[in-house]
N, C-alpha and C positions, 0 to 999 in steps of 0.2 A: 503493499500500500504506500509506504513512505517513498519508495522509489518512483512510483507512477506519479505522485504528487509533485516530487522534485522534477521529473520529466516535464510535466505540464508547466511548471513555473519557469523552466528554462526555455521552453518553446514560446511561452507568452513573452518572455523578456526579449527573445530574439525577434519575435514578430513586431513588438513595439519598437525596437531598435531599427529594424528594416523600414517600418512605416514612418518613423521620424526622419530617417535618412532620405527616404523617397519624397517626402513632403518638402524637405529642405532643397532637394535637388530640383524639384519643380519650381520652388519659389525662386531659386537662384536663376533658373532658366527664364522665367518670366521677367525678372528684374535685370 
């Protein structure tokens, strides 16, 4: 159970990092 929860947290963190990076990339593109 703990491993699966840790896995979900890691994936969530990676997804957030990817989303923020993608948004920053788009903002820089438009500016």
